[in-house]
C-alpha positions as a Markdown table, in Angstrom:
| # | Residue | x | y | z |
|---|---|---|---|---|
| 1 | Met | -82.5 | -66.7 | -93.4 |
| 2 | Trp | -83.9 | -68.1 | -96.6 |
| 3 | Asp | -87.2 | -70.0 | -96.6 |
| 4 | Pro | -87.1 | -72.7 | -99.4 |
| 5 | Ala | -90.8 | -73.3 | -99.1 |
| 6 | Lys | -91.7 | -69.7 | -99.6 |
| 7 | Tyr | -89.3 | -69.4 | -102.5 |
| 8 | Leu | -90.9 | -72.5 | -104.1 |
| 9 | Asp | -94.4 | -71.1 | -103.8 |
| 10 | Tyr | -93.8 | -69.4 | -107.1 |
| 11 | Ala | -91.5 | -72.0 | -108.6 |
| 12 | Asp | -93.0 | -71.8 | -112.1 |
| 13 | Leu | -92.8 | -68.0 | -112.3 |
| 14 | Arg | -89.4 | -67.8 | -110.7 |
| 15 | Gly | -88.1 | -70.5 | -113.0 |
| 16 | Arg | -89.1 | -68.9 | -116.3 |
| 17 | Pro | -86.1 | -66.4 | -116.4 |
| 18 | Phe | -83.8 | -69.3 | -115.6 |
| 19 | Tyr | -84.9 | -71.3 | -118.7 |
| 20 | Asp | -84.8 | -68.2 | -120.9 |
| 21 | Leu | -81.2 | -67.7 | -119.7 |
| 22 | Ile | -79.9 | -71.2 | -120.2 |
| 23 | Gly | -81.6 | -71.4 | -123.6 |
| 24 | Arg | -79.0 | -68.9 | -124.9 |
| 25 | Ile | -76.1 | -71.1 | -123.8 |
| 26 | Gly | -74.6 | -72.8 | -126.8 |
| 27 | Ala | -72.5 | -75.4 | -125.1 |
| 28 | Glu | -73.0 | -78.9 | -126.6 |
| 29 | Ala | -71.0 | -81.3 | -124.4 |
| 30 | Pro | -69.6 | -79.4 | -121.4 |
| 31 | Arg | -67.4 | -81.2 | -119.0 |
| 32 | Arg | -68.4 | -79.4 | -115.8 |
| 33 | Val | -71.5 | -77.2 | -115.3 |
| 34 | Val | -71.6 | -75.0 | -112.2 |
| 35 | Asp | -74.8 | -73.6 | -110.6 |
| 36 | Leu | -73.7 | -70.7 | -108.2 |
| 37 | Gly | -76.6 | -69.9 | -106.0 |
| 38 | Cys | -78.5 | -73.1 | -106.6 |
| 39 | Gly | -81.3 | -72.4 | -104.1 |
| 40 | Pro | -83.5 | -75.4 | -103.3 |
| 41 | Gly | -82.0 | -77.3 | -106.3 |
| 42 | Asn | -85.2 | -77.5 | -108.4 |
| 43 | Leu | -83.5 | -75.7 | -111.3 |
| 44 | Thr | -80.1 | -77.3 | -110.9 |
| 45 | Ala | -81.8 | -80.6 | -111.9 |
| 46 | Ala | -82.6 | -79.0 | -115.2 |
| 47 | Leu | -78.9 | -78.5 | -115.9 |
| 48 | Gly | -78.3 | -82.2 | -115.5 |
| 49 | Glu | -81.1 | -82.9 | -117.9 |
| 50 | Arg | -79.8 | -80.5 | -120.4 |
| 51 | Trp | -76.3 | -81.8 | -120.2 |
| 52 | Pro | -76.5 | -85.4 | -118.9 |
| 53 | Gly | -72.8 | -86.1 | -119.6 |
| 54 | Ala | -71.5 | -83.1 | -117.5 |
| 55 | Arg | -70.4 | -83.1 | -113.9 |
| 56 | Ile | -72.9 | -80.8 | -112.1 |
| 57 | Glu | -71.4 | -78.6 | -109.4 |
| 58 | Ala | -73.9 | -76.8 | -107.2 |
| 59 | Ala | -73.4 | -74.3 | -104.3 |
| 60 | Asp | -75.3 | -71.8 | -102.2 |
| 61 | Ser | -74.5 | -69.5 | -99.3 |
| 62 | Ser | -77.7 | -70.4 | -97.5 |
| 63 | Pro | -77.7 | -73.5 | -95.2 |
| 64 | Glu | -81.4 | -73.8 | -95.6 |
| 65 | Met | -81.2 | -73.8 | -99.3 |
| 66 | Val | -78.4 | -76.2 | -99.4 |
| 67 | Ala | -80.3 | -78.6 | -97.1 |
| 68 | Ala | -83.4 | -78.3 | -99.4 |
| 69 | Ala | -81.3 | -79.0 | -102.5 |
| 70 | Arg | -79.7 | -82.0 | -100.9 |
| 71 | Ala | -83.1 | -83.3 | -99.9 |
| 72 | Ala | -84.1 | -83.0 | -103.6 |
| 73 | Gly | -81.2 | -85.1 | -104.6 |
| 74 | Val | -78.7 | -82.3 | -105.7 |
| 75 | Asp | -75.2 | -82.7 | -104.4 |
| 76 | Ala | -75.0 | -79.1 | -103.2 |
| 77 | Arg | -72.4 | -77.5 | -100.9 |
| 78 | Leu | -72.4 | -74.4 | -98.7 |
| 79 | Leu | -70.2 | -71.8 | -100.3 |
| 80 | Asp | -70.0 | -68.0 | -100.7 |
| 81 | Val | -69.5 | -67.0 | -104.3 |
| 82 | His | -66.4 | -65.0 | -103.3 |
| 83 | Asp | -64.7 | -68.2 | -102.4 |
| 84 | Trp | -65.5 | -70.0 | -105.7 |
| 85 | Thr | -62.8 | -70.6 | -108.3 |
| 86 | Pro | -63.4 | -72.4 | -111.6 |
| 87 | Glu | -61.9 | -75.8 | -111.9 |
| 88 | Pro | -59.9 | -76.3 | -115.1 |
| 89 | Asp | -62.7 | -78.3 | -116.8 |
| 90 | Thr | -65.5 | -75.7 | -116.1 |
| 91 | Asp | -67.3 | -75.1 | -119.4 |
| 92 | Val | -70.5 | -73.6 | -118.1 |
| 93 | Val | -71.2 | -71.3 | -115.1 |
| 94 | Val | -74.8 | -70.3 | -114.3 |
| 95 | Thr | -75.6 | -67.7 | -111.6 |
| 96 | Asn | -79.4 | -67.1 | -111.5 |
| 97 | Ala | -80.9 | -64.3 | -109.3 |
| 98 | Val | -77.8 | -64.2 | -107.1 |
| 99 | Leu | -75.4 | -61.4 | -107.9 |
| 100 | Gln | -77.9 | -58.6 | -106.9 |
| 101 | Trp | -77.0 | -59.6 | -103.4 |
| 102 | Val | -73.2 | -59.2 | -104.0 |
| 103 | Pro | -72.1 | -55.5 | -104.2 |
| 104 | Asp | -68.7 | -56.3 | -105.8 |
| 105 | His | -70.1 | -58.8 | -108.3 |
| 106 | Arg | -68.7 | -56.9 | -111.3 |
| 107 | Glu | -65.2 | -57.7 | -110.1 |
| 108 | Leu | -66.2 | -61.3 | -109.5 |
| 109 | Leu | -67.4 | -61.5 | -113.1 |
| 110 | Arg | -64.0 | -60.2 | -114.3 |
| 111 | Arg | -62.1 | -62.7 | -112.1 |
| 112 | Trp | -64.2 | -65.6 | -113.2 |
| 113 | Val | -63.9 | -65.1 | -116.9 |
| 114 | Arg | -60.2 | -64.6 | -116.6 |
| 115 | Arg | -59.9 | -68.0 | -115.0 |
| 116 | Leu | -62.3 | -69.9 | -117.2 |
| 117 | Pro | -60.9 | -72.0 | -120.0 |
| 118 | Pro | -61.2 | -70.7 | -123.6 |
| 119 | Gly | -64.7 | -71.1 | -125.0 |
| 120 | Ala | -66.4 | -71.5 | -121.6 |
| 121 | Trp | -69.9 | -70.0 | -121.1 |
| 122 | Leu | -70.9 | -67.6 | -118.2 |
| 123 | Ala | -74.6 | -66.9 | -117.8 |
| 124 | Met | -76.1 | -64.5 | -115.3 |
| 125 | Gln | -79.6 | -63.2 | -114.5 |
| 126 | Val | -80.5 | -60.6 | -112.0 |
| 127 | Pro | -83.7 | -58.6 | -111.2 |
| 128 | Gly | -83.9 | -55.2 | -112.8 |
| 129 | Asn | -86.8 | -53.8 | -110.8 |
| 130 | Phe | -85.0 | -52.0 | -107.9 |
| 131 | Asp | -86.7 | -48.8 | -109.0 |
| 132 | Ala | -90.2 | -50.4 | -109.2 |
| 133 | Pro | -92.8 | -49.5 | -106.6 |
| 134 | Ser | -92.4 | -52.9 | -104.9 |
| 135 | His | -88.8 | -52.1 | -103.9 |
| 136 | Val | -89.1 | -48.3 | -103.6 |
| 137 | Leu | -92.0 | -48.6 | -101.1 |
| 138 | Thr | -90.2 | -51.3 | -99.2 |
| 139 | Arg | -87.1 | -49.1 | -98.8 |
| 140 | Arg | -89.2 | -46.1 | -97.7 |
| 141 | Leu | -91.1 | -48.1 | -95.1 |
| 142 | Ala | -87.9 | -49.7 | -93.8 |
| 143 | Ala | -86.4 | -46.2 | -93.4 |
| 144 | Glu | -89.4 | -45.3 | -91.2 |
| 145 | Leu | -89.9 | -48.5 | -89.2 |
| 146 | Ala | -86.6 | -50.4 | -89.5 |
| 147 | Pro | -83.8 | -47.9 | -90.1 |
| 148 | Glu | -81.2 | -50.5 | -88.9 |
| 149 | Val | -82.0 | -52.6 | -92.0 |
| 150 | Glu | -79.9 | -52.0 | -95.1 |
| 151 | Leu | -81.6 | -52.7 | -98.4 |
| 152 | Arg | -80.1 | -52.7 | -101.8 |
| 153 | Gly | -81.0 | -49.7 | -103.9 |
| 154 | Glu | -81.1 | -48.9 | -107.6 |
| 155 | Asp | -77.4 | -49.4 | -107.9 |
| 156 | Ala | -77.6 | -53.0 | -106.9 |
| 157 | Val | -77.3 | -54.1 | -110.5 |
| 158 | Gly | -76.2 | -52.6 | -113.8 |
| 159 | Glu | -77.9 | -52.3 | -117.1 |
| 160 | Pro | -77.5 | -54.8 | -119.9 |
| 161 | Leu | -75.1 | -52.6 | -121.8 |
| 162 | Glu | -72.8 | -52.1 | -118.8 |
| 163 | Tyr | -72.4 | -55.9 | -118.4 |
| 164 | Ala | -71.9 | -56.3 | -122.1 |
| 165 | Glu | -69.1 | -53.7 | -122.1 |
| 166 | Leu | -67.5 | -55.1 | -119.0 |
| 167 | Leu | -67.3 | -58.7 | -120.3 |
| 168 | Ala | -66.4 | -57.6 | -123.9 |
| 169 | Asn | -63.4 | -55.8 | -122.4 |
| 170 | Glu | -62.4 | -59.2 | -121.0 |
| 171 | Gly | -62.3 | -60.7 | -124.4 |
| 172 | Cys | -65.8 | -62.3 | -124.3 |
| 173 | Val | -68.4 | -62.6 | -126.9 |
| 174 | Val | -71.5 | -61.3 | -125.1 |
| 175 | Asp | -75.3 | -61.5 | -125.5 |
| 176 | Ala | -77.1 | -59.1 | -123.1 |
| 177 | Trp | -80.8 | -58.2 | -122.9 |
| 178 | Glu | -83.7 | -57.5 | -120.6 |
| 179 | Thr | -87.2 | -58.8 | -120.4 |
| 180 | Thr | -90.2 | -57.6 | -118.4 |
| 181 | Tyr | -92.6 | -60.4 | -117.5 |
| 182 | Ala | -96.2 | -59.3 | -117.0 |
| 183 | Gln | -97.0 | -61.7 | -114.2 |
| 184 | Arg | -100.5 | -62.3 | -113.0 |
| 185 | Leu | -100.3 | -63.1 | -109.3 |
| 186 | Ser | -103.2 | -64.6 | -107.3 |
| 187 | Gly | -104.4 | -64.3 | -103.7 |
| 188 | Glu | -104.6 | -61.7 | -101.0 |
| 189 | Asn | -101.6 | -59.3 | -100.7 |
| 190 | Ala | -100.2 | -60.9 | -103.8 |
| 191 | Val | -97.2 | -58.6 | -104.4 |
| 192 | Leu | -96.3 | -58.7 | -100.7 |
| 193 | Glu | -96.3 | -62.5 | -100.7 |
| 194 | Trp | -94.2 | -62.5 | -103.8 |
| 195 | Ile | -91.4 | -60.3 | -102.4 |
| 196 | Ser | -91.6 | -62.0 | -99.0 |
| 197 | Gly | -89.4 | -64.8 | -100.2 |
| 198 | Thr | -86.7 | -62.5 | -101.6 |
| 199 | Ala | -86.6 | -58.7 | -101.2 |
| 200 | Leu | -88.1 | -58.7 | -97.7 |
| 201 | Arg | -85.8 | -61.4 | -96.4 |
| 202 | Pro | -83.4 | -58.9 | -94.7 |
| 203 | Val | -86.3 | -57.1 | -93.0 |
| 204 | Arg | -87.8 | -60.3 | -91.8 |
| 205 | Ala | -84.4 | -61.4 | -90.4 |
| 206 | Ala | -83.9 | -58.2 | -88.5 |
| 207 | Leu | -87.3 | -57.6 | -86.9 |
| 208 | Pro | -88.9 | -59.4 | -83.9 |
| 209 | Glu | -92.2 | -61.0 | -84.8 |
| 210 | Pro | -94.5 | -58.2 | -83.6 |
| 211 | Asp | -92.6 | -55.5 | -85.5 |
| 212 | Trp | -92.4 | -57.8 | -88.5 |
| 213 | Gln | -96.2 | -58.2 | -88.5 |
| 214 | Ser | -96.7 | -54.4 | -88.2 |
| 215 | Phe | -94.3 | -53.9 | -91.1 |
| 216 | Arg | -96.1 | -56.4 | -93.2 |
| 217 | Ala | -99.5 | -54.8 | -92.6 |
| 218 | Ala | -98.2 | -51.3 | -93.4 |
| 219 | Leu | -96.5 | -52.5 | -96.6 |
| 220 | Ala | -99.4 | -54.6 | -97.7 |
| 221 | Lys | -101.6 | -51.5 | -97.8 |
| 222 | Arg | -99.1 | -49.5 | -99.8 |
| 223 | Leu | -98.4 | -52.3 | -102.3 |
| 224 | Asp | -102.1 | -52.8 | -102.9 |
| 225 | Glu | -102.4 | -49.1 | -103.8 |
| 226 | Ala | -99.5 | -49.4 | -106.2 |
| 227 | Tyr | -100.6 | -52.7 | -107.6 |
| 228 | Pro | -104.4 | -52.7 | -107.4 |
| 229 | Pro | -106.0 | -56.1 | -107.4 |
| 230 | Arg | -108.3 | -56.9 | -110.3 |
| 231 | Pro | -112.0 | -57.7 | -109.8 |
| 232 | Asp | -111.2 | -61.4 | -110.0 |
| 233 | Gly | -108.6 | -61.2 | -107.2 |
| 234 | Thr | -105.5 | -61.4 | -109.3 |
| 235 | Thr | -102.8 | -58.7 | -109.5 |
| 236 | Trp | -100.6 | -57.7 | -112.4 |
| 237 | Phe | -96.9 | -57.5 | -111.4 |
| 238 | Pro | -94.3 | -56.3 | -113.9 |
| 239 | Phe | -91.2 | -58.3 | -113.3 |
| 240 | Arg | -88.1 | -56.9 | -115.1 |
| 241 | Arg | -85.0 | -59.1 | -115.4 |
| 242 | Ile | -81.5 | -58.5 | -116.8 |
| 243 | Phe | -79.7 | -61.3 | -118.7 |
| 244 | Val | -76.1 | -61.8 | -119.8 |
| 245 | Val | -74.6 | -64.8 | -121.6 |
| 246 | Ala | -70.9 | -64.5 | -122.3 |
| 247 | Arg | -68.4 | -66.8 | -123.9 |
| 248 | Ser | -64.7 | -66.5 | -122.9 |
| 249 | Gly | -62.2 | -65.8 | -125.6 |
| 250 | Val | -61.3 | -68.7 | -127.9 |
């Protein structure tokens, strides 16, 4: 279960990669702009502002996120990305922090670009920090306290060059890169709170409340050792992201 409120606690920091991503899309007057994995809809609204003449299509696989997006005025629908097919007028597709949850997303990328019209833009952004202490420590603790929970490992996403090659082989012009944001988080157990809205979601969904609280307490201690709080109470958190913007063959 996704918690839109927890996700929006860090709306500014989570939104920055999105704006860096769409800033590299060169579409001038797209007919249809699609946001796959629209979340609570706060970033989908920015697509409408960027391209006011476009039809905005938004979807998410989480009922909670779809409800939040609709409450924010976004016409979102409940949809698994595997079930999405581009309409003939789709000129821009954005998938922001979604495909790391989809093991077969490489095949989806191939399928999508083959069905997009010539000159369409496909933009994706995924976390590149599955080998960071935040995720490694979470997987280790889950193996100890919640072995029934399956968490994505370092193979959840590829490197920029892999995606560049994959999409170039499909006839696309590709721009692929990575960025590590040095984020300064505030508050107690800052890194734990940050990943609670994303990486820890499968653990939270699987454990009864007492076990979840025990897991949180144990992980908080390990994370504070890996990411020591500064004297002023803030914590530096390196946040690596992988970006790809591709244009289908013209």
